[in-house]
N, C-alpha and C positions, 0 to 999 in steps of 0.2 A: 317751492325753491326756485329761485331765479338765478341764472348764470349769465355772466357777462364776460366775453372773451375779447381781448385786444392783441393783435400781433404787431410786434415791433420789429420791422424788417422781415427777413426770411428766417431767422434762427432764434427769435426769442418770442415767447408768448406769455401773457398775463391772463389769469382766470380768477374772477371774484364770484363767489356764490353768496346770495342773501336769502333770508327767510322773513316772513312776516311774524310779528309778535303782538299780541293784544295786551296793552297796558291800560287799565281802567276803560274809558271810552274812546281810546285812540289806538290806532294801528301804527306799529313801528316797523320800519325796514332795518334789519339787523345784519351785519356781516356774519356769515357763517364761516367762510374760509377765503384765503387768498393763496394763489400759487404762482411762482414764476417758473416756466419751463424753458428749456433751451434744447437745441440739437445741433449736431456737428454740421450737417449739410441737409439739403432738401431731401435726400433719400433716407435720412435717418428719422426716427421718431422723436417727439418731443419727450424730454425727461425732466423730472422735477429737480430743481437745483438743491444743493444741500444747505443753502444759506438764506433762502427767501421763501419761507411758507409760514402761514398762520391759520389755526384752526380753533374755533371758539369751543368745540366739545372736546377734542383730543389735545389738550394744552401741553401735555408732556413731550409731543413731538414738534412743538413750535420752535422755529429757528429765528423768529423775528418778533417783535412786540407789536401789539395792536397799533400803537402810536406810529409805528414805522410803515404801516401798510398805506400805499398810495391810493388816493381816492380822487381821480381826475373828475372834473365837473361833468364830462360827457358820459362817463360811467354812471354816476349818480343820477343824471338826467334820464339815461336809458332804463335803469332799474325802476325809477319812479314812474316813467311812462308804461313800462310793462306791468307794473301793479295796477295802474289805473285802467289799463286796457283789459286786465283780466276780471275786473268787477262786473258782475251781471246781476240782474234782478230775477228772482224766481217767484212764481206764484203771485204775481202782482198784476191786477187788471189795469191796463194802461189805456183804456178807451177814452 
């Protein structure tokens, strides 16, 4: 599971979670969930908004469509880089 967080100012936070899926001979990065959180002041905790959440598993609680989830290029690049950096070879002689 890969989580990407972006703060928008001091009072708003976006969180995307992604997972890997194997389709035939390809790995796919798929959105698991998206959350928009807000807080009243810096002293308060972030709370999920009632109108902006998406979850691929628990769809009954979705308050937005998949098509409405924002996918900024920097978020996609960061999750792609995280996946690439997590790849490692095991039990391979590299002499």
